VEXVEX-41505 format. One record per residue: residue number from 1; residue in one letter; y, z, x of N, C-alpha, C, O, CB in turn. Coordinates in Angstrom, 2 decimals, decimal comma, m for minus. Atoms other than C-alpha are relative to their C-alpha. Glycine has a CB too. Layout:
VEXVEX-41505
(drenro NUM 'A' (Y Z X) (Y Z X) (Y Z X) (Y Z X) (Y Z X))
...
This chain:
VEXVEX-41505
(drenro 1 'M' (0,22 m1,78 m0,41) (m4,59 6,38 m4,12) (0,83 0,81 0,72) (1,52 0,24 1,57) (m1,14 0,28 0,80))
(drenro 2 'S' (m0,59 m0,88 m1,06) (m3,06 9,19 m2,44) (m1,23 0,40 m0,05) (m2,21 0,19 m0,78) (1,28 1,03 m0,14))
(drenro 3 'D' (1,19 m0,44 m1,20) (m5,02 11,15 0,38) (m0,13 0,77 m1,11) (m0,63 0,09 m2,01) (0,22 0,70 1,78))
(drenro 4 'P' (0,67 m0,87 0,91) (m5,56 14,08 m2,04) (m1,71 m0,11 m0,33) (m2,86 0,28 m0,10) (0,77 m0,22 m1,25))
(drenro 5 'L' (1,59 0,92 1,10) (m7,70 11,91 m4,44) (m1,21 m0,14 0,90) (m2,23 0,50 0,66) (0,34 m2,06 m0,60))
(drenro 6 'I' (1,29 0,38 m1,10) (m10,12 10,53 m1,36) (m0,40 0,61 0,06) (m1,57 0,59 m0,33) (m0,12 m0,34 1,15))
(drenro 7 'G' (0,61 m1,26 m0,33) (m10,43 13,86 m0,30) (m0,89 0,44 m0,49) (m1,98 0,60 0,05) (0,58 0,81 m0,04))
(drenro 8 'V' (1,12 m0,05 1,26) (m12,00 14,77 m3,66) (m0,98 m1,03 m0,32) (m1,67 m0,85 m1,32) (0,66 0,08 m1,24))
(drenro 9 'S' (0,76 1,01 0,23) (m13,87 11,94 m3,69) (m1,01 m0,52 0,46) (m2,05 m1,07 0,10) (0,45 m0,63 m0,02))
(drenro 10 'L' (1,28 m0,06 m1,92) (m15,41 11,87 m0,12) (m0,34 1,65 m0,37) (m1,18 1,72 m1,26) (1,32 m0,21 2,51))
(drenro 11 'I' (1,04 m0,78 0,69) (m16,42 15,37 m0,80) (m0,68 0,32 m1,35) (m0,72 1,55 m1,37) (0,26 0,81 0,23))
(drenro 12 'S' (0,38 0,79 1,41) (m17,78 14,65 m4,17) (m0,75 m0,79 0,82) (m1,42 m0,02 1,51) (1,22 m0,82 m1,09))
(drenro 13 'L' (0,89 1,27 m0,46) (m19,63 11,52 m2,62) (m0,74 1,77 0,93) (m1,70 2,43 0,52) (1,05 m1,95 1,22))
(drenro 14 'G' (1,21 m0,86 m1,21) (m20,90 14,38 0,50) (m0,50 1,01 m0,42) (m1,23 1,63 0,35) (0,50 0,59 1,38))
(drenro 15 'S' (0,83 m1,41 0,10) (m22,03 17,26 m1,25) (m1,41 m0,69 m0,92) (m2,39 0,04 m1,06) (1,09 1,53 m1,05))
(drenro 16 'I' (0,33 0,29 0,57) (m23,80 14,57 m3,47) (m1,40 m0,74 0,56) (m2,42 m1,05 m0,05) (0,91 m0,34 m0,54))
(drenro 17 'I' (0,53 0,29 m1,34) (m25,43 13,41 m0,42) (m0,96 0,31 0,38) (m2,03 m0,29 0,48) (0,53 0,29 0,83))
(drenro 18 'A' (0,32 m0,93 m0,24) (m26,12 16,54 0,67) (m1,06 0,46 m0,76) (m2,13 0,40 m0,16) (0,88 0,57 0,06))
(drenro 19 'L' (0,68 m0,25 0,90) (m27,92 17,74 m2,23) (m1,41 m1,35 m0,56) (m2,33 m0,96 m1,26) (1,17 0,35 m0,96))
(drenro 20 'N' (0,43 0,71 0,63) (m29,70 14,41 m3,04) (m1,60 0,19 1,47) (m2,82 0,30 1,34) (1,16 m1,46 m0,45))
(drenro 21 'S' (1,63 m0,07 m0,87) (m31,70 14,61 0,90) (m0,39 1,09 0,10) (m1,52 1,11 0,58) (m0,16 m0,45 1,45))
(drenro 22 'S' (1,01 m1,37 0,13) (m32,71 17,98 0,65) (m0,73 0,13 m0,82) (m1,49 1,09 m0,97) (0,46 1,13 m0,13))
(drenro 23 'R' (1,72 m0,64 0,96) (m35,04 17,72 m1,87) (m1,08 m1,77 1,17) (m2,21 m2,27 1,09) (0,17 m0,46 m3,34))
(drenro 24 'L' (1,23 0,92 m0,69) (m36,40 14,84 0,65) (m0,99 0,76 0,46) (m0,62 1,76 1,07) (0,40 m0,86 1,23))
(drenro 25 'P' (1,34 m0,41 m1,14) (m40,08 15,82 2,13) (0,33 0,20 1,28) (1,33 m0,42 1,64) (m1,11 m1,10 0,19))
(drenro 26 'P' (m0,50 m0,20 m1,34) (m40,03 17,21 5,94) (m0,81 m0,71 m0,06) (m1,69 m0,96 m0,89) (0,18 1,11 0,90))
(drenro 27 'A' (1,78 0,40 m0,35) (m42,08 15,36 8,09) (m0,59 0,56 0,52) (m0,08 1,45 1,20) (m0,45 m0,96 0,63))
(drenro 28 'R' (1,14 m1,49 m0,47) (m45,16 17,24 9,09) (0,12 0,06 2,10) (0,16 1,05 2,82) (m2,52 m0,60 m0,72))
(drenro 29 'H' (m0,27 m0,28 m1,16) (m44,74 16,29 12,67) (1,15 m0,87 1,08) (1,20 m1,49 2,14) (m1,22 0,02 0,39))
(drenro 30 'L' (m1,52 m0,15 m0,92) (m41,11 16,11 13,36) (0,91 1,11 m0,08) (0,93 1,59 m1,21) (0,98 m1,07 m0,33))
(drenro 31 'D' (m0,93 m0,77 0,96) (m38,54 18,55 13,12) (1,21 m0,12 m0,69) (1,84 0,91 m0,97) (0,25 0,81 0,44))
(drenro 32 'Y' (0,36 m0,12 0,10) (m37,05 16,88 11,87) (m0,45 m1,18 m1,40) (m1,60 m1,55 m1,66) (0,22 0,98 0,43))
(drenro 33 'G' (0,81 1,02 1,27) (m36,81 14,19 8,32) (0,73 m0,98 m0,32) (1,79 m1,54 m0,05) (m0,32 0,63 m1,45))
(drenro 34 'P' (m1,25 1,48 0,70) (m35,86 11,68 6,53) (1,00 0,11 m0,79) (1,48 m0,78 m1,49) (m0,55 m1,06 m0,90))
(drenro 35 'G' (m1,15 m0,54 1,01) (m33,24 13,83 4,85) (1,67 0,56 1,16) (2,72 1,14 0,89) (m0,93 1,77 m1,04))
(drenro 36 'F' (m0,94 m0,75 m1,46) (m31,31 14,45 8,93) (0,87 m0,68 0,12) (1,92 m0,09 0,37) (m0,57 0,12 1,52))
(drenro 37 'L' (m0,95 0,91 m0,15) (m29,37 10,99 9,08) (1,09 0,70 m0,97) (1,92 1,57 m0,72) (m0,51 m1,52 m0,35))
(drenro 38 'P' (m0,72 m0,53 1,79) (m27,89 11,44 4,96) (0,83 0,97 0,38) (2,05 0,83 0,42) (m1,16 0,81 m1,38))
(drenro 39 'T' (m1,03 m1,44 m0,03) (m26,72 15,00 5,73) (0,88 0,17 0,84) (1,98 0,66 0,60) (m0,60 1,23 0,21))
(drenro 40 'L' (m0,82 m0,21 m0,74) (m25,58 14,79 8,93) (1,79 m1,80 m0,65) (2,73 m2,26 m0,01) (m1,20 0,02 1,84))
(drenro 41 'V' (m0,83 1,22 0,02) (m23,35 11,56 7,20) (0,45 0,84 m1,67) (1,33 0,34 m2,36) (m0,96 m1,95 0,17))
(drenro 42 'A' (m0,66 m0,79 0,93) (m22,78 14,12 4,27) (1,36 1,05 0,74) (2,59 1,14 0,64) (m1,27 0,91 m0,71))
(drenro 43 'V' (m1,07 m1,37 m0,49) (m21,48 17,22 6,29) (1,15 m1,44 0,58) (1,92 m1,74 m0,33) (m0,88 1,59 1,77))
(drenro 44 'G' (m1,22 1,06 0,04) (m18,92 13,93 7,98) (0,58 m0,22 m1,17) (1,67 0,36 m1,16) (m0,35 m1,30 0,41))
(drenro 45 'L' (m0,80 0,25 0,93) (m17,76 12,81 4,66) (0,53 1,11 m1,05) (1,41 1,06 m1,91) (m0,59 m0,95 m0,56))
(drenro 46 'I' (m0,62 m2,06 0,15) (m17,33 16,81 3,79) (1,65 0,30 0,62) (2,73 0,50 0,06) (m1,30 1,38 1,45))
(drenro 47 'I' (m0,64 m0,73 m1,37) (m15,44 17,75 7,13) (1,32 m1,49 m0,37) (2,44 m1,07 m0,68) (m1,39 0,04 2,09))
(drenro 48 'C' (m1,54 0,77 0,25) (m12,73 13,95 6,56) (0,20 0,34 m1,98) (1,29 0,40 m2,54) (m0,16 m2,37 0,55))
(drenro 49 'G' (m1,19 m0,22 1,10) (m12,21 14,61 3,02) (1,01 1,26 m0,17) (2,07 1,22 m0,79) (m0,67 m0,02 m1,27))
(drenro 50 'S' (m0,26 m1,34 0,30) (m11,64 18,60 3,40) (1,34 m0,34 1,13) (2,49 m0,12 0,77) (m1,39 1,37 0,31))
(drenro 51 'L' (m0,89 0,96 m0,58) (m9,70 16,76 6,43) (2,14 m0,74 m0,56) (3,33 m0,83 m0,27) (m1,22 m1,16 m0,19))
(drenro 52 'L' (m1,05 1,23 0,85) (m7,51 14,55 4,18) (1,12 0,95 m0,71) (2,34 0,85 m0,60) (m0,98 m1,10 m1,48))
(drenro 53 'I' (m0,88 m1,26 1,14) (m6,30 17,75 1,56) (1,16 0,45 1,06) (2,37 0,23 1,13) (m1,21 1,80 m0,59))
(drenro 54 'F' (m0,83 m0,90 m0,36) (m5,49 20,00 3,98) (1,35 m0,82 0,29) (2,41 m0,67 m0,32) (m0,58 0,80 1,14))
(drenro 55 'R' (m1,33 0,67 m0,19) (m3,16 17,27 5,89) (0,98 m0,24 m0,55) (2,06 m0,22 0,04) (m0,02 m0,80 0,21))
(drenro 56 'N' (m0,70 0,14 0,90) (m1,67 16,45 2,55) (0,36 0,76 m0,51) (1,23 0,53 m1,35) (m0,24 m0,50 m0,58))
(drenro 57 'V' (m1,00 m0,95 0,69) (m0,81 19,57 1,59) (1,18 0,79 0,96) (2,35 1,06 0,71) (m0,92 1,13 m0,71))
(drenro 58 'F' (m0,83 m1,00 m0,58) (0,28 21,62 4,43) (1,60 m0,90 0,91) (2,60 m0,42 1,43) (m1,22 0,96 1,20))
(drenro 59 'E' (m1,47 0,80 0,83) (2,84 18,34 4,32) (0,86 m0,75 m0,26) (1,73 m1,45 0,26) (0,62 0,15 m0,09))
(drenro 60 'N' (m0,93 0,18 1,68) (4,13 17,76 1,19) (m0,07 1,30 m0,91) (0,65 1,52 m1,88) (m0,81 m1,37 m1,16))
(drenro 61 'G' (0,01 m0,65 1,72) (2,91 20,63 m0,87) (m1,20 0,13 m0,47) (m2,30 0,11 0,08) (0,68 m0,91 m1,17))
(drenro 62 'I' (1,55 0,22 0,91) (0,58 20,72 m3,62) (0,73 m1,03 m0,34) (1,93 m0,89 m0,58) (m0,77 1,12 m1,36))
(drenro 63 'P' (m0,11 1,47 0,30) (0,63 16,70 m4,35) (0,18 0,24 m1,56) (m0,81 0,69 m2,14) (m1,41 m1,03 0,50))
(drenro 64 'K' (m0,38 0,51 1,91) (2,21 16,21 m8,51) (m1,23 0,10 m0,44) (m1,69 1,20 m0,76) (0,63 m1,81 m0,52))
(drenro 65 'F' (0,88 0,42 1,04) (m0,62 14,70 m10,08) (m0,61 0,94 0,36) (m1,22 1,06 m0,70) (m0,66 m1,29 m0,15))
(drenro 66 'W' (1,07 m1,16 0,10) (m2,63 17,53 m9,29) (0,33 1,00 m1,33) (m0,56 1,55 m1,98) (0,07 0,96 1,51))
(drenro 67 'I' (m0,59 m0,98 1,34) (m0,19 19,65 m12,25) (0,40 m1,08 m1,19) (0,19 m0,66 m2,33) (1,64 1,05 0,49))
(drenro 68 'E' (m0,65 1,24 0,63) (1,36 16,09 m13,97) (m1,13 m1,33 0,10) (m1,66 m1,64 1,16) (1,54 m0,36 0,90))
(drenro 69 'R' (0,61 0,96 0,07) (m0,53 13,39 m14,71) (0,67 m1,19 0,20) (1,37 m1,73 m0,64) (m0,55 0,04 m0,93))
(drenro 70 'P' (m1,13 1,29 m0,58) (0,94 10,30 m12,24) (0,05 m1,60 m1,05) (m0,70 m2,08 m1,89) (m0,73 m0,58 1,91))
(drenro 71 'S' (m0,98 0,81 0,97) (3,15 7,52 m13,70) (m1,09 m1,08 m0,33) (m1,09 m1,75 m1,37) (1,59 m0,69 0,75))
(drenro 72 'W' (0,97 1,39 0,60) (0,01 4,95 m13,47) (m0,68 m0,48 m0,51) (m1,02 m1,66 m0,61) (m0,44 m0,49 0,23))
(drenro 73 'L' (0,60 m0,49 0,36) (m1,77 6,42 m15,03) (0,31 m0,52 m1,68) (m0,25 0,21 m2,50) (0,08 1,21 0,62))
(drenro 74 'S' (m0,41 0,18 1,47) (m0,45 4,88 m18,60) (m0,36 m1,08 m0,79) (m0,22 m1,96 0,05) (1,27 m0,03 m0,11))
(drenro 75 'G' (m0,58 1,31 0,31) (m0,67 1,80 m20,90) (m1,15 m0,60 0,38) (m2,22 0,00 0,25) (1,35 m0,51 0,69))
(drenro 76 'K' (0,51 0,72 m0,21) (m2,27 m0,62 m19,85) (m0,80 m0,22 1,49) (m1,56 m1,09 1,89) (0,73 m0,63 m0,42))
(drenro 77 'V' (1,23 m0,30 m1,13) (m3,82 0,50 m16,69) (m1,15 0,93 m0,83) (m2,34 0,63 m0,82) (0,69 1,02 1,56))
(drenro 78 'R' (1,06 m0,59 0,09) (m5,49 3,22 m18,34) (m1,41 m0,76 m1,07) (m2,61 m0,86 m0,80) (0,57 1,34 m0,43))
(drenro 79 'T' (0,89 1,16 0,57) (m7,19 0,93 m21,00) (m0,77 m1,18 1,36) (m1,92 m1,59 1,25) (1,22 m0,98 m1,15))
(drenro 80 'S' (0,37 1,06 m0,95) (m7,77 m1,52 m17,99) (m1,19 1,38 1,02) (m2,22 1,00 1,58) (1,82 m0,90 1,00))
(drenro 81 'M' (1,19 m1,11 m0,09) (m9,95 1,61 m16,86) (m0,93 0,59 m0,70) (m2,12 0,48 m0,40) (0,31 0,84 0,24))
(drenro 82 'L' (0,59 0,06 1,80) (m11,15 2,67 m20,14) (m1,21 m1,10 0,33) (m2,27 m0,90 0,93) (1,50 m0,83 m1,54))
(drenro 83 'L' (0,96 1,00 0,35) (m12,93 m0,40 m20,63) (m1,12 m0,49 1,10) (m2,20 m1,07 0,92) (0,80 m1,14 m0,41))
(drenro 84 'L' (0,36 0,49 m1,10) (m13,77 m0,96 m17,28) (m1,72 1,28 0,10) (m2,70 0,68 0,54) (1,57 0,11 1,33))
(drenro 85 'A' (0,07 m0,85 0,13) (m15,83 2,70 m17,67) (m1,18 m0,46 m0,77) (m2,31 m0,55 m0,28) (1,01 0,68 m0,25))
(drenro 86 'I' (1,21 0,25 0,52) (m17,73 1,52 m20,97) (m0,38 m1,40 0,68) (m1,26 m1,80 m0,10) (0,03 0,03 m1,59))
(drenro 87 'G' (0,59 1,67 m0,40) (m18,64 m2,02 m19,43) (m0,84 0,64 0,95) (m1,92 0,07 1,03) (1,20 m1,42 0,75))
(drenro 88 'I' (1,20 m0,57 m0,83) (m20,54 0,45 m16,68) (m1,08 0,54 m0,13) (m2,12 0,71 0,51) (0,21 0,65 0,56))
(drenro 89 'A' (1,35 m0,95 0,52) (m22,21 2,35 m18,97) (m0,88 m1,11 m0,92) (m2,10 m1,04 m1,10) (0,54 1,61 m1,16))
(drenro 90 'I' (0,65 0,59 1,37) (m23,04 m0,14 m21,67) (m0,98 m1,05 1,23) (m2,15 m1,01 0,88) (1,44 m1,02 m1,50))
(drenro 91 'Y' (0,88 0,46 m0,74) (m24,75 m2,37 m18,65) (m1,22 0,40 0,35) (m2,06 m0,41 m0,04) (0,42 m0,14 0,76))
(drenro 92 'P' (1,65 m0,50 0,74) (m28,13 m0,46 m18,38) (m0,31 m0,02 m0,86) (m1,26 m0,80 m0,94) (m0,50 0,98 m0,06))
(drenro 93 'I' (0,28 0,09 1,21) (m28,40 0,07 m21,69) (m0,50 m1,57 m0,66) (m1,61 m1,67 m1,19) (1,18 0,56 m0,57))
(drenro 94 'S' (m0,04 1,40 0,67) (m28,36 m3,54 m22,97) (m0,38 m0,82 0,87) (m0,41 m2,01 0,54) (1,25 m0,47 m0,52))
(drenro 95 'M' (1,22 1,21 m1,50) (m30,20 m5,33 m19,75) (m1,02 m0,62 m1,67) (m1,04 m1,55 m2,48) (m1,86 1,74 2,04))
(drenro 96 'P' (1,53 0,15 0,51) (m33,73 m4,22 m21,46) (0,46 m1,23 m0,78) (0,41 m2,40 m0,39) (m0,82 1,41 m1,00))
(drenro 97 'Y' (0,38 1,26 1,37) (m33,17 m6,23 m24,86) (1,42 m1,08 0,29) (2,03 m0,58 m0,66) (0,09 0,93 m2,20))
(drenro 98 'I' (m0,46 1,38 m0,12) (m30,74 m9,27 m24,16) (0,10 m0,10 1,51) (1,17 m0,66 1,74) (1,42 m0,32 m0,80))
(drenro 99 'G' (0,43 0,71 m1,05) (m31,72 m9,80 m20,44) (1,36 0,68 1,14) (2,37 1,33 0,88) (m0,10 m1,89 m0,42))
(drenro 100 'F' (m1,10 0,02 m1,57) (m29,78 m9,62 m16,56) (0,73 m1,11 m0,48) (1,78 m0,75 m1,00) (m0,78 m0,38 1,86))
(drenro 101 'F' (m1,04 1,33 m0,26) (m28,18 m13,21 m16,80) (1,13 0,69 m1,17) (2,24 1,16 m0,96) (m0,82 m2,01 m0,51))
(drenro 102 'F' (m0,59 m0,23 2,08) (m26,97 m12,39 m20,93) (1,09 0,64 0,57) (2,20 0,13 0,73) (m1,10 1,29 m1,56))
(drenro 103 'T' (m0,27 m1,48 m0,18) (m26,01 m8,88 m19,82) (1,33 m0,18 1,24) (2,45 0,26 0,98) (m1,65 1,00 0,61))
(drenro 104 'T' (m0,84 m0,11 m1,01) (m24,03 m9,42 m16,69) (1,25 m1,24 m0,36) (2,45 m1,12 m0,09) (m0,91 m0,18 1,45))
(drenro 105 'I' (m1,10 0,86 0,22) (m22,19 m12,45 m17,80) (1,48 0,75 m0,56) (2,61 0,80 m0,08) (m0,55 m1,07 m1,03))
(drenro 106 'L' (m1,05 m0,52 0,59) (m20,46 m10,50 m20,57) (0,14 1,00 0,12) (0,49 1,57 m0,91) (0,13 m0,13 m0,97))
(drenro 107 'S' (m0,88 m0,33 m0,62) (m19,60 m8,16 m18,41) (0,96 m0,06 1,36) (2,07 0,35 1,69) (m0,29 0,59 m0,18))
(drenro 108 'L' (m1,66 1,10 m0,61) (m17,95 m10,00 m15,89) (1,24 m0,13 m0,55) (2,35 0,32 m0,25) (m0,12 m1,51 m0,03))
(drenro 109 'V' (m1,75 0,19 0,69) (m15,66 m11,51 m18,55) (0,24 1,44 m0,15) (1,24 1,62 0,54) (0,27 m0,96 m1,79))
(drenro 110 'A' (m0,92 m0,58 0,61) (m14,97 m7,97 m20,00) (0,10 0,60 1,55) (m0,93 1,28 1,64) (m0,27 0,88 m1,47))
(drenro 111 'I' (0,19 m0,99 m0,64) (m14,54 m6,31 m16,87) (1,49 m1,53 1,06) (2,42 m1,09 1,73) (m2,10 0,73 0,49))
(drenro 112 'F' (m0,84 0,91 m0,45) (m12,35 m9,69 m15,47) (1,45 m0,26 m0,46) (2,49 m0,24 0,18) (m0,61 m0,98 m0,13))
(drenro 113 'R' (m0,80 m0,30 1,13) (m10,42 m9,97 m18,75) (0,46 1,60 0,26) (1,53 1,58 0,86) (m0,89 m0,27 m1,43))
(drenro 114 'A' (m0,84 m1,39 m0,47) (m9,35 m6,24 m18,16) (0,83 0,14 1,32) (1,52 1,12 1,62) (m1,01 1,13 0,15))
(drenro 115 'G' (m0,68 0,88 m1,34) (m7,89 m7,32 m15,27) (1,20 m0,90 m0,17) (2,37 m0,68 0,16) (m1,04 m1,01 0,60))
(drenro 116 'N' (m1,22 0,21 0,73) (m5,93 m9,35 m16,68) (m0,37 m1,95 0,91) (0,33 m2,84 1,40) (1,84 1,42 0,53))
(drenro 117 'V' (0,42 1,01 m0,97) (m7,86 m12,11 m14,99) (0,43 m1,60 m1,39) (0,21 m1,01 m2,45) (m2,18 0,39 0,65))
(drenro 118 'A' (0,68 0,77 0,43) (m7,73 m15,78 m17,17) (m1,17 0,08 m0,67) (m2,14 0,81 m0,42) (m0,06 m0,52 0,67))
(drenro 119 'W' (1,12 m0,01 1,29) (m9,89 m16,45 m19,97) (m1,41 m1,34 1,40) (m2,50 m1,17 1,94) (1,12 m1,24 m2,39))
(drenro 120 'R' (1,23 0,96 m0,43) (m11,51 m19,90 m18,18) (m0,14 0,35 1,22) (m0,95 m0,37 1,81) (0,17 m1,58 m0,07))
(drenro 121 'F' (0,65 m0,09 m1,66) (m11,70 m18,34 m14,45) (m1,27 1,23 m0,75) (m2,50 1,11 m0,78) (1,54 0,91 1,76))
(drenro 122 'S' (0,69 m1,08 0,62) (m12,99 m15,16 m16,24) (m1,74 m0,71 m0,49) (m2,78 m0,15 m0,15) (1,11 0,56 m1,48))
(drenro 123 'V' (1,58 m0,52 0,93) (m16,26 m16,49 m18,39) (m0,80 m1,83 1,52) (m2,01 m2,07 1,52) (0,06 m0,54 m3,27))
(drenro 124 'A' (0,71 0,76 m0,62) (m16,89 m19,85 m15,41) (m0,82 0,58 1,47) (m1,99 0,40 1,81) (0,90 m1,06 0,16))
(drenro 125 'T' (0,71 m1,49 m0,56) (m17,20 m16,97 m12,63) (m0,60 0,27 m0,15) (m1,53 m0,08 0,59) (0,13 0,95 m0,01))
(drenro 126 'S' (0,90 m0,92 0,32) (m19,07 m14,61 m14,46) (m2,02 m0,99 m0,20) (m3,19 m0,67 0,03) (0,88 0,76 m1,68))
(drenro 127 'I' (1,76 0,68 m0,38) (m21,92 m17,79 m14,94) (m0,74 m0,44 1,27) (m1,92 m0,45 1,59) (m0,20 m1,28 m0,63))
(drenro 128 'F' (0,60 m0,03 m1,07) (m21,54 m18,78 m11,68) (m0,88 1,08 0,81) (m2,00 0,88 1,30) (0,81 m0,31 0,54))
(drenro 129 'A' (0,58 m0,68 m0,63) (m21,93 m15,27 m10,19) (m2,00 0,30 m1,00) (m3,03 0,17 m0,35) (1,26 1,31 0,21))
(drenro 130 'A' (1,21 0,02 0,36) (m25,16 m14,68 m12,81) (m1,17 m1,05 0,30) (m2,34 m0,86 0,65) (0,18 0,11 m1,10))
(drenro 131 'L' (1,05 0,90 m0,59) (m26,59 m17,96 m12,22) (m0,93 0,49 1,38) (m2,08 0,94 1,40) (0,81 m1,31 0,38))
(drenro 132 'C' (0,04 m0,48 m2,09) (m26,70 m17,24 m7,73) (m1,05 1,23 m0,30) (m2,19 1,20 0,15) (2,13 0,89 1,09))
(drenro 133 'C' (0,69 m1,15 0,34) (m28,02 m13,92 m9,06) (m1,87 m0,34 m0,47) (m2,96 m0,32 0,09) (1,01 0,66 m1,32))
(drenro 134 'Q' (1,24 1,30 0,38) (m30,62 m15,82 m11,13) (m0,85 m0,09 1,52) (m1,48 0,67 2,26) (0,93 m1,99 m0,46))
(drenro 135 'V' (0,77 0,35 m1,27) (m31,84 m17,66 m8,39) (m0,41 0,30 1,26) (m1,41 m0,20 1,76) (0,26 m0,64 0,26))
(drenro 136 'L' (0,24 m0,72 m0,65) (m31,71 m15,79 m5,89) (m1,13 1,91 m0,46) (m2,17 2,21 0,13) (1,39 m0,14 0,40))
(drenro 137 'F' (1,58 m0,65 0,34) (m33,97 m12,64 m7,46) (m1,09 m0,52 m0,36) (m2,19 m0,12 0,03) (m0,07 0,76 m0,87))
(drenro 138 'V' (1,24 0,45 1,15) (m36,14 m14,47 m9,69) (m0,75 m1,10 1,05) (m1,74 m0,78 1,72) (0,71 m0,92 m1,81))
(drenro 139 'L' (0,31 0,91 m0,61) (m36,58 m17,82 m7,98) (m0,19 0,05 1,65) (m1,14 m0,48 2,22) (0,82 m0,76 m0,44))
(drenro 140 'I' (m0,13 m0,46 m1,80) (m36,11 m16,95 m4,21) (m0,89 1,33 0,82) (m1,62 1,42 1,81) (1,73 0,55 0,25))
(drenro 141 'L' (0,81 m0,84 m0,91) (m37,14 m13,61 m3,83) (m1,02 1,16 m1,26) (m0,99 2,38 m1,44) (1,32 0,99 1,25))
(drenro 142 'R' (0,96 m0,43 0,96) (m39,97 m13,20 m6,73) (0,60 1,76 m0,76) (m0,09 2,75 m1,01) (m1,68 0,05 1,01))
(drenro 143 'V' (0,20 m1,85 0,36) (m38,01 m9,80 m8,05) (0,10 m0,94 m1,16) (0,40 m2,13 m1,26) (1,28 1,72 0,42))
(drenro 144 'P' (0,31 0,03 1,30) (m38,81 m9,25 m11,89) (1,23 0,92 m0,18) (1,33 2,12 0,04) (m1,54 0,46 m0,49))
(drenro 145 'L' (m1,24 m0,92 0,92) (m35,16 m8,56 m13,59) (m0,70 0,13 m1,49) (m1,66 m0,54 m1,89) (1,82 m0,98 m0,18))
(drenro 146 'P' (0,02 m0,57 0,91) (m35,16 m6,84 m16,71) (0,76 m0,71 m1,16) (1,70 m1,51 m1,12) (0,33 1,12 0,35))
(drenro 147 'G' (0,06 1,37 0,88) (m35,24 m8,32 m19,91) (m0,50 m1,02 m0,56) (m1,71 m0,81 m0,43) (0,32 m0,48 0,19))
(drenro 148 'P' (0,52 1,13 0,13) (m36,12 m11,62 m21,24) (0,78 m0,68 1,19) (1,88 m0,44 1,69) (0,13 m0,58 m1,44))
(drenro 149 'S' (m0,83 0,85 m1,10) (m35,88 m14,43 m18,55) (0,15 m1,08 m0,90) (m0,28 m1,27 m2,03) (m0,74 m0,43 1,57))
(drenro 150 'I' (0,06 1,72 m0,05) (m35,09 m17,88 m18,64) (m0,36 m0,72 0,42) (0,18 m1,16 1,43) (0,56 m0,61 0,14))
(drenro 151 'D' (0,62 0,83 m0,54) (m37,44 m20,08 m18,30) (0,70 m1,55 m0,10) (m0,17 m2,17 0,50) (m1,27 0,19 m0,54))
(drenro 152 'W' (m0,63 0,35 m0,52) (m35,47 m22,62 m18,12) (1,13 m0,09 1,34) (1,92 m1,03 1,44) (m0,01 0,00 m0,62))
(drenro 153 'L' (m0,67 m0,33 m1,26) (m33,69 m22,00 m15,18) (m0,77 0,04 0,93) (m0,52 m0,17 2,11) (0,66 1,10 0,05))
(drenro 154 'A' (1,50 0,10 m1,23) (m37,44 m21,66 m13,74) (m0,21 m2,18 0,39) (m0,45 m2,99 1,28) (m2,26 0,93 m1,38))
(drenro 155 'N' (0,72 1,12 0,59) (m38,01 m24,82 m15,55) (0,85 m1,46 1,07) (0,38 m2,53 1,47) (0,33 m0,01 m2,07))
(drenro 156 'S' (m1,14 1,26 m0,15) (m34,88 m27,04 m14,21) (m0,08 0,28 1,75) (m0,98 m0,52 2,00) (1,99 0,30 m1,00))
(drenro 157 'L' (0,77 m0,71 m0,86) (m35,45 m25,58 m10,57) (m0,74 m0,12 0,96) (m0,79 0,57 1,98) (m0,50 0,42 m0,39))
(drenro 158 'P' (1,52 m0,49 m0,69) (m38,72 m26,70 m9,42) (m0,73 0,01 1,44) (m1,88 0,06 1,88) (m0,88 m0,70 m0,58))
(drenro 159 'I' (0,17 0,01 m1,80) (m38,17 m26,78 m5,67) (m0,44 1,56 0,51) (m1,23 1,73 1,44) (1,77 m0,44 0,91))
(drenro 160 'F' (0,37 m1,05 m0,53) (m38,41 m23,19 m5,31) (m1,64 0,40 m0,63) (m2,59 1,12 m0,35) (1,18 1,01 m0,27))
(drenro 161 'L' (2,00 m0,77 0,54) (m41,69 m22,86 m7,33) (m1,07 m0,64 0,62) (m2,17 m0,39 0,12) (m0,64 m0,28 m1,87))
(drenro 162 'S' (0,89 0,63 0,13) (m43,63 m24,98 m5,76) (m0,51 1,07 1,82) (m0,82 0,63 2,93) (0,36 m1,91 m0,32))
(drenro 163 'R' (m0,09 m1,15 m1,68) (m43,96 m21,78 m2,62) (m1,74 0,44 m0,82) (m2,48 1,26 m0,29) (1,98 2,07 0,20))
């Protein structure tokens, strides 16, 4: 990723953080409220992003990728990025219907395959990651996850249920 693109990303992120932190209610007994630190972080991000853009423009002129499409954004890379974006968009939509466990497995397999990871490794890693998250959140931390539960996991690990 080039410096100007990172700069634009930092400015965008800083602007979003500044907007959201300005909406936090102020504290009655303090001169500053809960939005003070996020606003400082946002200002820092905006300044750093601006410096990255200006430094690159002064050293190299206007970057080519702002005028024409970059060469790395073609063919298989574009397809992989599109699959990743679709996977991220579908994840929260499908979770209430098929559950956290199966949605996580399907999403991770799709993301791994978009990155040209082997099928066996993709499936095994996705199942392992979903199981670890399920055990951590449901059995140890007692956080309910959306969608249908997988009761067989809770019954197979009685040590966590003895609390």
